[in-house]
C-alpha atoms as one frame of an Amber mdcrd trajectory, in Angstrom:
protein
 -35.255 -53.299 137.486 -33.034 -51.495 135.028 -30.487 -49.092 136.425 -30.269
 -45.465 135.319 -26.661 -44.685 134.539 -25.536 -41.072 134.625 -24.080 -41.012
 131.166 -23.212 -43.042 128.135 -20.882 -42.146 125.316 -22.721 -43.101 122.130
 -19.624 -42.593 120.078 -16.201 -42.579 121.618 -14.910 -40.115 119.077 -16.983
 -37.133 120.239 -15.220 -34.843 122.655 -16.188 -34.649 126.311 -16.520 -31.218
 127.847 -16.175 -29.517 131.182 -19.144 -29.778 133.526 -21.073 -26.579 134.102
 -23.512 -26.815 136.983 -26.959 -25.587 136.122 -29.480 -25.729 138.863 -32.213
 -23.441 139.793 -34.753 -21.241 138.428 -38.311 -21.915 137.781 -40.495 -24.997
 137.758 -39.328 -27.861 135.606 -40.863 -29.564 132.610 -41.150 -33.058 134.047
 -44.438 -34.929 133.856 -45.996 -38.046 135.276 -47.277 -39.013 131.833 -44.707
 -40.954 129.797 -43.978 -39.825 126.234 -44.472 -42.702 123.817 -41.923 -42.508
 120.996 -41.919 -46.227 120.185 -43.529 -45.749 116.776 -41.627 -42.576 115.882
 -38.263 -42.845 114.167 -38.015 -39.172 113.186 -40.418 -36.448 114.267 -41.971
 -34.475 117.099 -43.094 -36.405 120.181 -45.017 -35.607 123.374 -47.931 -33.414
 124.332 -46.822 -29.882 123.582 -48.681 -27.121 125.429 -50.743 -24.744 123.303
 -48.672 -21.634 123.041 -50.964 -19.097 121.445 -49.274 -16.236 119.633 -45.454
 -16.051 119.595 -43.991 -13.967 122.408 -40.855 -11.860 122.279 -38.038 -11.928
 124.803 -36.151 -14.311 127.007 -33.025 -16.449 126.902 -33.261 -20.062 125.814
 -30.471 -22.304 127.144 -29.728 -25.415 125.058 -27.261 -28.009 126.400 -25.897
 -29.643 123.270 -24.011 -32.936 123.178 -20.608 -31.326 123.634 -19.205 -27.811
 123.635 -17.482 -26.315 120.599 -13.853 -25.234 120.446 -14.199 -23.146 117.287
 -16.931 -21.093 115.641 -15.724 -21.802 112.114 -17.949 -24.402 110.363 -14.873
 -25.572 108.476 -13.339 -26.874 111.706 -15.224 -30.200 111.470 -18.266 -28.976
 113.400 -21.319 -29.347 111.245 -23.398 -32.219 112.653 -26.093 -31.709 115.253
 -24.012 -33.338 117.976 -20.786 -31.597 117.023 -21.546 -27.908 116.743 -24.138
 -27.891 113.980 -26.796 -26.232 116.128 -24.441 -23.440 117.132 -23.157 -22.929
 113.583 -26.664 -22.861 112.068 -27.728 -20.222 114.605 -24.830 -17.975 113.582
 -24.616 -18.681 109.831 -27.999 -20.236 108.934 -28.272 -23.031 106.331 -28.697
 -22.560 102.608 -31.155 -25.467 102.640 -33.180 -27.148 105.364 -34.236 -30.796
 105.364 -37.955 -31.020 106.143 -38.547 -34.307 108.011 -42.332 -34.082 107.498
 -42.275 -33.746 103.719 -38.896 -35.512 103.383 -37.866 -32.721 101.031 -35.153
 -30.076 101.005 -36.614 -26.610 101.537 -34.869 -23.279 100.869 -33.664 -21.558
 104.028 -31.020 -18.868 103.535 -31.262 -19.663  99.809 -34.307 -18.604  97.791
 -34.332 -21.762  95.670 -32.207 -24.678  94.442 -33.174 -26.317  91.163 -31.638
 -29.160  89.156 -31.484 -29.704  85.424 -33.115 -32.754  83.860 -30.464 -35.295
  84.824 -29.416 -33.838  88.208 -25.925 -32.904  87.040 -26.299 -29.104  87.191
 -27.853 -27.325  90.186 -28.727 -23.618  90.210 -28.895 -21.816  93.546 -30.806
 -18.542  93.811 -30.168 -16.204  96.751 -32.532 -13.953  98.671 -32.355 -10.239
  97.856 -32.621  -9.155 101.496 -30.100 -11.520 103.109 -27.164  -9.739 104.722
 -24.288 -10.717 106.950 -24.071  -9.225 110.426 -21.439  -6.763 109.127 -23.978
  -5.396 106.637 -22.460  -6.947 103.499 -24.786  -8.858 101.142 -25.085 -12.634
 100.963 -24.354 -12.797  97.251 -22.923 -15.340  94.851 -19.348 -14.229  95.447
 -19.745 -14.644  99.200 -21.197 -18.146  98.795 -18.330 -19.218  96.529 -15.791
 -17.710  98.944 -17.343 -19.496 101.919 -17.395 -22.878 100.196 -13.761 -22.455
  99.089 -12.836 -21.521 102.657 -14.533 -24.713 103.860 -12.675 -26.823 101.306
  -9.291 -25.193 101.944  -9.604 -25.930 105.661 -10.697 -29.505 104.873 -14.111
 -29.341 106.547 -15.881 -32.606 107.320 -17.482 -33.097 103.901 -14.601 -31.797
 101.797 -13.780 -35.158 100.260 -17.382 -35.879  99.282 -17.622 -32.399  97.772
 -14.434 -32.717  95.735 -15.430 -36.161  94.508 -18.858 -34.879  93.457 -18.556
 -31.270  92.255 -16.697 -30.449  89.048 -17.231 -26.686  88.942 -18.801 -23.765
  90.825 -19.612 -20.454  89.122 -21.521 -17.307  90.069 -22.803 -15.773  86.807
 -24.491 -12.916  88.684 -24.767 -11.757  92.339 -27.993 -13.688  92.981 -26.962
 -16.980  91.381 -24.495 -19.817  91.972 -24.301 -22.765  89.550 -22.880 -26.135
  90.611 -21.847 -28.630  87.936 -21.458 -32.176  89.236 -19.195 -34.977  88.045
 -22.138 -37.356  87.921 -25.878 -37.265  88.565 -26.867 -36.879  92.224 -30.476
 -36.174  93.143 -29.610 -35.819  96.846 -27.063 -33.049  96.296 -29.097 -30.563
  98.421 -28.080 -32.522 101.546 -24.669 -30.832 101.253 -26.259 -27.447 101.958
 -27.908 -28.618 105.191 -24.463 -28.987 106.732 -21.002 -27.341 106.626 -20.919
 -26.191 102.973 -24.337 -24.609 103.481 -23.270 -22.583 106.542 -22.193 -19.416
 104.750 -19.381 -17.439 106.353 -18.811 -13.794 105.345 -15.593 -13.111 103.390
 -14.842 -10.386 105.953 -14.469 -13.102 108.604 -10.823 -13.459 107.540 -10.125
  -9.771 106.953  -7.635  -9.600 109.831  -6.075 -12.978 109.114  -7.727 -14.437
 112.222 -11.184 -15.944 111.925 -14.097 -13.825 113.187 -17.604 -15.386 113.265
 -19.575 -13.192 110.834 -22.680 -14.862 109.461 -26.170 -14.232 108.140 -27.991
 -16.351 110.701 -30.641 -15.321 113.236 -28.092 -14.747 116.029 -24.739 -13.036
 116.548 -21.948 -13.972 118.943 -22.046 -12.119 122.257 -19.757 -14.350 124.356
 -17.647 -17.405 123.551 -15.766 -19.382 126.185 -14.493 -22.516 124.448 -15.837
 -25.765 125.936 -17.740 -23.776 128.588 -20.406 -21.442 127.225 -21.524 -19.772
 124.017 -24.026 -16.899 124.219 -25.700 -15.529 121.085 -27.830 -12.383 120.767
 -30.706 -11.915 118.325 -29.674 -10.357 115.007 -31.820  -7.341 114.098 -30.861
  -7.731 110.423 -31.842 -11.395 109.952 -33.462 -11.935 106.549 -36.556 -13.508
 108.113 -36.979 -10.800 110.747 -35.465 -10.372 114.194 -35.885 -13.605 116.222
 -38.399 -13.748 119.063 -35.730 -14.787 121.549 -33.402 -12.144 122.944 -30.608
 -14.632 123.432 -29.664 -18.227 122.730 -27.271 -19.826 125.183 -25.257 -23.044
 124.811 -23.843 -24.175 128.188 -21.537 -27.191 128.362 -22.837 -30.084 130.488
 -21.048 -33.428 130.272 -23.414 -35.917 131.887 -26.486 -36.735 129.857 -28.558
 -37.397 132.968 -27.377 -34.046 134.346 -28.886 -32.450 131.230 -32.191 -34.169
 131.890 -32.109 -33.030 135.524 -31.253 -29.445 134.543 -34.107 -29.439 132.028
 -36.565 -30.554 134.698 -35.181 -28.044 137.223 -35.552 -25.166 134.764 -31.833
 -24.441 134.490 -31.979 -25.129 130.750 -34.868 -25.205 128.291 -33.554 -27.760
 125.758 -31.005 -30.584 125.609 -29.338 -32.922 123.125 -29.441 -36.565 124.278
 -27.763 -39.515 122.567 -27.410 -42.099 125.338 -30.174 -44.703 125.253 -30.653
 -44.584 129.027 -30.866 -40.764 129.149 -33.295 -40.774 126.224 -35.404 -43.363
 128.048 -35.379 -41.313 131.242 -36.457 -38.126 129.442 -39.278 -39.886 127.607
 -40.368 -41.602 130.826 -40.594 -38.169 132.443 -43.032 -37.051 129.743 -40.692
 -34.623 127.993 -41.651 -33.233 124.600 -39.266 -32.665 121.734 -37.818 -34.120
 118.564 -36.666 -37.698 117.988 -34.441 -38.724 115.102 -32.927 -42.065 114.243
 -29.737 -42.953 112.375 -28.402 -46.163 110.916 -25.263 -47.701 112.409 -25.336
 -45.429 115.439 -22.880 -47.854 117.014 -20.138 -49.617 115.048 -17.194 -51.767
 116.052 -14.310 -50.490 113.922 -11.858 -53.156 112.739  -8.455 -51.908 111.624
  -7.589 -53.944 108.527  -4.448 -52.178 107.441  -1.383 -54.206 106.522   0.336
 -55.564 109.612  -2.810 -55.557 111.768  -4.731 -58.682 112.750  -7.794 -57.426
 110.869  -5.937 -57.591 107.562  -6.955 -61.280 107.592 -10.610 -61.548 106.531
 -10.981 -64.643 108.723 -10.080 -62.588 111.782 -12.615 -59.925 110.797 -15.319
 -62.530 110.247 -14.513 -64.076 113.629 -14.870 -60.678 115.320 -18.222 -60.030
 113.635 -19.578 -63.505 114.434 -18.429 -63.267 118.075 -20.374 -60.091 118.718
 -23.922 -60.261 120.111 -25.732 -56.901 119.759 -28.359 -57.965 122.303 -25.697
 -58.676 124.931 -24.114 -55.288 124.246 -27.513 -53.639 124.627 -28.021 -55.165
 128.073 -24.503 -54.473 129.329 -23.941 -51.017 127.877 -27.342 -49.556 126.949
 -29.205 -50.787 130.055 -31.541 -52.632 127.681 -32.888 -49.425 126.144 -30.993
 -49.454 122.846 -31.926 -50.675 119.369 -29.512 -53.568 118.747 -29.078 -55.281
 115.402 -26.572 -56.561 112.853 -28.195 -55.072 109.737 -26.549 -51.945 108.357
 -30.033 -50.561 107.741 -32.537 -51.716 110.359 -36.193 -52.624 109.777 -37.370
 -49.039 110.453 -35.217 -47.648 107.617 -36.553 -47.047 104.120 -33.333 -48.674
 102.885 -33.854 -51.923 104.799 -33.763 -54.705 102.230 -33.912 -58.452 101.855
 -30.214 -59.031 102.640 -29.641 -59.426 106.378 -26.357 -58.669 108.089 -24.135
 -61.414 109.438 -25.481 -62.089 112.918 -24.122 -63.561 116.138 -22.667 -67.026
 115.519 -20.077 -68.029 118.152 -19.372 -71.409 116.559 -18.569 -69.775 113.236
 -16.385 -67.271 115.107 -14.388 -70.092 116.700 -14.004 -71.777 113.322 -12.744
 -68.627 111.557 -10.383 -67.849 114.422  -9.122 -71.418 114.493  -8.264 -71.238
 110.800  -6.337 -68.012 111.310  -4.472 -69.417 114.313  -3.549 -72.529 112.333
  -1.715 -70.193 109.956   0.235 -68.530 112.748  -2.058 -65.814 114.152  -1.629
 -65.482 117.927  -5.220 -64.434 118.593  -4.308 -61.068 120.160  -6.251 -57.844
 119.638  -5.833 -54.323 121.026  -9.027 -52.438 121.836  -8.587 -48.657 122.096
 -11.168 -46.593 123.937 -11.637 -43.509 126.109 -10.844 -43.586 129.832 -14.388
 -42.739 130.830 -16.790 -44.940 132.862 -19.387 -45.209 130.097 -16.789 -45.911
 127.390 -15.191 -48.514 129.651 -18.455 -50.433 129.696 -18.322 -50.671 125.899
 -14.707 -51.832 125.998 -15.405 -54.539 128.580 -18.404 -55.801 126.615 -16.299
 -56.174 123.450 -13.514 -57.821 125.424 -15.819 -60.367 127.074 -17.527 -61.439
 123.842 -14.312 -61.708 121.849 -12.450 -63.613 124.538 -15.392 -66.027 124.828
 -14.543 -67.383 121.352 -10.769 -67.512 121.846  -9.347 -64.020 121.248  -7.053
 -62.343 123.756  -8.067 -58.688 124.025  -5.934 -55.982 125.630  -7.777 -52.750
 126.382  -5.823 -49.512 126.052  -7.573 -46.448 127.454  -6.751 -43.024 126.003
  -6.673 -40.275 128.637  -8.244 -37.669 126.346 -10.333 -37.462 123.208  -7.366
 -35.965 121.371  -5.208 -38.967 122.251  -7.950 -41.323 121.112  -8.373 -39.569
 117.784  -4.602 -39.553 117.309  -4.355 -43.293 118.003  -7.193 -44.255 115.657
  -7.178 -41.654 112.879  -3.560 -40.506 112.729  -1.394 -43.388 113.924  -3.961
 -46.131 113.199  -2.597 -47.858 116.293  -5.513 -50.106 117.235  -7.264 -53.332
 116.236 -10.767 -52.676 117.577 -12.631 -49.538 118.618 -16.223 -48.415 119.125
 -17.707 -45.375 117.394 -20.650 -44.494 115.179 -21.158 -44.092 111.444 -24.518
 -42.340 111.969 -25.800 -42.909 108.435 -28.700 -40.555 107.722 -31.799 -42.128
 106.253 -32.463 -38.956 104.261 -29.190 -39.422 102.375 -27.198 -42.603 103.030
 -24.447 -41.878 100.497 -22.553 -39.082 102.248 -21.434 -40.903 105.397 -21.177
 -44.300 103.725 -18.709 -42.724 101.326 -16.775 -41.137 104.180 -16.463 -44.390
 106.105 -16.116 -47.001 103.357 -14.555 -45.396 100.264 -10.989 -46.647  99.790
  -9.298 -43.241  99.619 -11.500 -41.376 102.084  -9.577 -39.593 104.822 -12.413
 -40.526 107.211 -11.998 -44.236 106.483 -10.688 -45.230 109.919 -11.051 -48.909
 109.004  -8.390 -48.867 106.297 -10.952 -50.704 104.168  -9.985 -50.814 100.506
 -12.301 -52.601  98.123 -12.753 -51.687  94.459 -16.195 -53.260  94.335 -17.327
 -51.142  97.279 -15.982 -48.012  95.594 -18.026 -48.826  92.487 -21.141 -49.506
  94.564 -20.776 -46.181  96.358 -20.625 -44.361  93.018 -23.684 -46.308  91.936
 -25.456 -45.361  95.180 -24.773 -41.674  94.617 -26.095 -41.633  91.065 -29.154
 -43.825  91.702 -32.105 -42.224  89.927 -34.830 -43.452  92.281 -35.360 -44.739
  95.798 -35.962 -48.232  94.451 -32.619 -48.127  92.630 -30.906 -46.813  95.754
 -32.374 -49.599  97.890 -31.098 -52.244  95.468 -27.586 -50.793  95.713 -27.804
 -50.802  99.504 -28.647 -54.516  99.356 -25.549 -55.102  97.217 -23.470 -53.168
  99.745 -24.846 -55.251 102.626 -23.971 -58.440 100.746 -20.414 -57.197 100.172
 -20.085 -56.201 103.824 -21.208 -59.715 104.805 -18.514 -61.152 102.564 -15.654
 -58.857 103.605 -16.589 -58.029 107.251 -15.056 -54.533 107.458 -16.797 -53.653
 110.746 -19.287 -54.818 113.363 -22.765 -53.308 113.146 -23.857 -52.853 116.766
 -27.034 -50.807 116.860 -29.294 -48.082 115.561 -28.971 -44.675 117.191 -32.218
 -43.123 118.407 -31.549 -39.617 119.697 -33.780 -37.084 121.419 -33.808 -33.297
 121.686 -36.291 -32.519 124.491 -37.399 -29.020 125.435 -39.578 -27.376 128.069
 -43.284 -27.534 127.305 -43.543 -23.759 127.106 -40.901 -23.594 124.373 -42.223
 -23.340 120.810 -41.070 -22.868 117.241 -37.854 -24.901 117.271 -37.494 -26.200
 113.706 -35.646 -29.444 112.895 -33.397 -30.024 109.900 -31.101 -32.942 109.012
 -28.720 -34.735 111.373 -30.151 -33.330 114.593 -29.540 -29.698 113.651 -32.258
 -27.503 115.135 -33.077 -23.998 113.924 -34.025 -21.282 116.442 -34.913 -18.329
 114.203 -38.627 -18.826 114.930 -38.302 -20.182 118.472 -40.056 -18.484 121.381
 -40.971 -19.097 125.007 -44.233 -18.540 126.826 -44.092 -15.477 129.130 -43.640
 -17.424 132.363 -40.309 -18.871 131.150 -38.917 -15.679 129.600 -36.212 -14.082
 131.708
């Protein structure tokens, strides 16, 4: 019988928040009929109640993965798990990724068209789109917002600067982007931070004020506790059906599931494999999405660290058994595997990742020790019960082949980020690359490009840099898949990290909730959301 743990940290580098108790209310959304999502990698799951015509009114409470500390999209909060839902509700997205058609659809933008070779992209804006302060969403505002994002070094700044040569607004309804090389997936940038358009007036006082053109406006913001948004009467697509959208902070993933079933919240963001399993077992409906390399063992290979020796890195990779990790950490509910792109992915190719091979691990480690390596590694993780399970699993597998692993627990997420990203004071750590199937380039570049500020590995390889450029400019999916195979082969040869598992995440909602619209990276849009009368309050 598998145990149901209360929480699991899917990536140790996402901040934990303060618990807010949410009990009470009306009848829950639990069900005795299990939701089968086994054949769904990305899409809606479960038996949604027939809602009839959209109803107006009510407050929808959505417990996201962690609370936000800032309402500025430039402050590294633009993924679904890290503030993207909140930011999209306030600012909207220029473009939305449509998981059904696998295309990029205009959202706040009217259109986005490329020239013949995908090097020049022309964005057209809607005539009726206005910010909450009444000013128009015009070309000047879009250029200002993107520059603001870049100046504050938002999450995708480096990818943007490496890709975009020039931005011009020839008239108020148009913005033209000239790229440094062809990129047919460029619209993905507008489904995230650069596409969350902030009004120029947001910095009028010198202190940031959240002024956007999204379906909701800020009513209350208590950092890491609660964000309450009210429907915007001036939204370009009409005033939302919901009166309010509330984001309470709940730490425990199982507590989110319980609150959903008790009626204290109407939607939740779940990343832990056990919590996802529990919600699906309860018959919850919602949206599933899957990412490549949801779990990764980071190996610090900077000069002076043990991982600078490729034999040490290869020993670490060969010592790691994803199936063992799944049983010990994921309660057997995860999707373990050593391939960068698993069998479900459209980018899965003929080159397999280096798998579990303890004898090879002992051989590589023995060679390194013969040249003077002492076999010691420092694992840095968060001092949290779920994160400790990950640390102990790594420690046990590595020590089984001859390493000596010291675990150092950071007392806060800030200390952990400082140790790994600022001081680079670690040998091993567990996090997630979360490579999106809809556009693998962006996060592969961030994690593997030699000069990327997000390259926590310290991995520097000229061949990889060339392959990443080739991946970006690939003209077709077949070409892109061939490049991914070359990247997997290079990763096998150089062992920059341990591929642990695929991440399968779930956003469940009450069965009388309708109209939530998914985009890329777990960002959900609430402009058309509504609740059946019995849940409106």
